[in-house]
C-alpha positions in Angstrom: -1.6 -79.1 60.7 -1.6 -75.6 59.5 -3.4 -74.4 56.7 -1.2 -73.2 53.6 -2.6 -69.3 54.7 -0.6 -70.3 58.4 2.6 -71.4 56.6 5.8 -69.0 57.5 7.6 -67.6 54.7 10.6 -70.6 55.5 8.1 -73.0 56.1 6.4 -71.5 52.3 9.7 -71.7 50.6 10.4 -75.2 51.7 7.1 -76.4 50.2 8.0 -74.5 46.9 11.5 -75.8 46.4 9.4 -79.8 47.7 6.9 -79.5 44.8 4.2 -80.1 47.9 2.4 -77.3 47.0 2.6 -74.1 44.7 2.7 -70.0 44.8 -1.0 -70.5 43.0 -2.4 -72.9 45.7 -1.1 -70.6 48.3 -2.6 -67.6 47.0 -6.0 -68.9 46.4 -5.7 -70.7 49.8 -5.1 -67.1 51.0 -7.3 -65.2 49.2 -10.2 -67.4 50.6 -9.1 -66.8 54.0 -9.2 -63.4 53.4 -12.3 -63.0 52.2 -14.1 -65.0 54.7 -12.2 -62.8 57.6 -11.8 -59.4 56.5 -15.9 -58.7 56.8 -14.9 -58.7 60.3 -12.0 -57.2 60.8 -11.6 -54.4 57.9 -7.8 -54.8 58.0 -6.8 -54.7 54.4 -7.0 -52.1 51.8 -6.4 -52.4 47.9 -6.9 -56.4 47.5 -6.4 -57.3 43.5 -7.2 -60.2 43.6 -6.5 -61.3 39.7 -2.9 -58.9 40.1 -2.0 -60.9 43.0 -2.9 -64.8 41.0 -0.8 -63.8 37.9 2.3 -62.9 40.2 1.9 -66.6 41.6 1.8 -67.8 38.2 4.8 -65.8 36.9 6.6 -67.6 41.1 5.4 -70.5 40.0 6.8 -71.1 36.9 9.5 -70.0 38.5 10.1 -72.6 40.6 8.8 -74.7 37.8 12.2 -73.5 36.0 14.2 -73.7 38.9 14.9 -69.9 38.5 12.8 -69.3 42.8 14.6 -65.7 44.0 15.2 -65.7 47.5 11.4 -65.1 48.3 9.6 -66.5 45.3 5.8 -67.0 45.6 5.6 -65.8 49.1 2.3 -63.9 49.7 3.0 -60.5 51.4 0.9 -57.3 52.9 2.3 -53.9 53.3 1.2 -51.1 55.4 -0.5 -48.6 53.3 2.0 -45.5 53.9 4.2 -48.1 51.9 3.8 -46.3 48.0 3.2 -49.4 45.7 3.5 -48.5 41.8 -0.4 -47.7 40.6 -2.4 -47.9 44.1 -3.1 -44.7 45.9 -1.3 -44.0 49.0 -4.1 -42.8 51.6 -2.2 -42.4 54.9 -5.2 -43.9 56.4 -6.8 -40.2 56.1 -10.0 -39.1 54.3 -7.6 -35.6 53.9 -5.3 -37.3 51.0 -5.8 -37.1 47.4 -6.1 -41.0 45.9 -3.4 -40.3 43.6 -1.7 -43.4 42.5 1.9 -43.9 43.5 4.6 -43.3 40.4 7.1 -46.0 42.0 7.4 -48.7 44.4 8.7 -47.0 47.8 12.1 -49.7 48.4 10.8 -51.7 50.7 7.9 -53.0 47.9 10.7 -53.0 45.0 12.7 -54.9 47.5 10.4 -57.6 48.3 8.9 -57.7 44.2 13.4 -58.3 43.3 13.4 -61.3 45.8 10.2 -62.5 44.3 7.5 -61.8 46.7 3.6 -61.1 46.2 2.3 -58.0 47.1 -1.2 -59.2 48.1 -2.5 -56.2 49.9 -2.4 -53.5 52.0 -3.3 -52.9 55.5 -5.1 -50.4 56.7 -3.5 -47.6 59.6 -4.9 -44.6 61.3 -4.7 -41.4 60.6 -1.8 -41.0 59.4 0.0 -43.8 61.5 -0.8 -41.6 64.6 -3.9 -41.9 66.0 -3.3 -44.8 69.4 -7.4 -45.4 69.2 -6.9 -46.7 65.4 -9.2 -44.4 64.1 -9.4 -43.7 60.6 -11.4 -41.1 58.4 -10.9 -43.5 55.7 -11.2 -47.2 56.3 -13.6 -48.9 58.7 -13.0 -49.4 62.3 -10.5 -52.4 61.9 -10.7 -54.7 64.5 -8.4 -57.8 66.4 -8.7 -61.1 64.7 -7.9 -62.3 68.2 -10.9 -60.9 69.7 -13.6 -58.3 67.6 -14.7 -56.2 70.5 -11.4 -54.4 70.3 -9.4 -52.5 67.5 -5.8 -53.9 67.4 -4.6 -51.0 69.4 -6.7 -51.6 72.6 -5.7 -55.2 72.2 -2.1 -54.1 72.5 -2.5 -51.9 75.0 -4.6 -54.9 77.3 -1.5 -57.1 76.3 -4.2 -59.3 74.6 -1.4 -63.0 73.3 -1.3 -62.4 69.6 -3.7 -64.4 67.2 -2.0 -67.1 65.7 -0.6 -65.9 61.8 -3.2 -65.5 59.3 -6.0 -64.4 60.8 -6.8 -67.7 62.3 -9.3 -67.2 64.7 -11.5 -65.0 62.1 -14.4 -68.3 62.2 -17.7 -66.8 63.5 -19.3 -63.9 63.4 -18.1 -60.5 65.3 -18.9 -61.0 69.5 
């Protein structure tokens, strides 16, 4: 059986509707998993656990009141080049000025309007253009299936994808 952080959006919505899980439970499970895995894979940026938990609590209340929207309580990440209000947009490069975005970009705004909970941003190489995956702003990200490779190198090697939720990040890098 999949753990809460491994569930698809459709599975989570079904669990919420059946009152078999709550957005707060899912967020706690996901944040614990990120805490466990992030030191090995270095894939996230701008994680604000308190804000994510607060949004999950709001979603939980909406489910309790039968006011859930289409993606209510589903945790999502966005690439760091998609602006979210109050968070800088480094574009993967140390050459940018870290000014908080004034508003959400349309994809972020539509996700929030649908009730999704934005957990954090995922890193990218400088301007999203380096096939090596190197960033002058972030640590080198590692593939969640094999720590010896970057996500770009794993894609070039045509490695099979890891299961959802970074499920393979349970041991030290090799």
